[in-house]
C-alpha positions, -999 to 999 in steps of 0.1 A, spaced: 54 530 343 39 538 309 45 575 314 82 567 322 83 549 288 68 580 272 96 602 286 123 576 277 110 575 241 108 612 238 144 615 249 155 585 228 166 566 259 164 529 266 136 517 290 137 483 306 116 479 337 121 447 357 101 416 352 84 419 386 71 454 377 60 441 342 41 412 358 24 435 382 16 462 356 1 440 329 -32 431 346 -36 468 357 -31 480 321 -56 455 309 -81 467 335 -81 503 324 -114 509 306 -109 511 268 -138 533 259 -146 566 243 -131 585 272 -97 577 257 -106 600 228 -112 630 250 -88 659 249 -61 654 276 -68 617 280 -38 599 295 -43 569 273 -53 564 237 -75 535 225 -58 501 228 -39 486 200 -37 450 188 -6 429 194 4 393 186 -1 368 214 37 362 217 44 399 223 65 407 254 49 421 285 61 457 281 47 458 245 14 443 257 11 470 284 20 498 260 -5 485 234 -33 481 260 -29 518 269 -27 530 233 10 533 228 27 518 198 57 499 211 76 508 179 71 546 183 102 566 181 108 603 185 111 622 152 140 643 166 172 640 146 198 644 172 229 644 149 217 669 123 205 699 142 209 713 177 182 711 203 160 741 212 174 770 232 167 767 269 131 778 275 122 774 239 94 751 228 108 717 217 96 693 190 62 676 193 69 642 208 34 630 215 28 593 209 
């Protein structure tokens, strides 16, 4: 689910998983160890981030796995064309 959010953000698309999926994913996200392994090259998740208690489930899941819920791609779609097919695109890591 979180990697789906990564892709949606990188493409500047909306992402709204259903409430059943969010309820199921939140305890799993909280159970992922938040230790130094998240700092290793290639780690799927970054260190967890703090969020307010009243934050929504998706935002809590993202923060638990080191994603900033406010992250947006730096690509400016209206001002310059995308890369040629097969060319390297912009860095959209979160």
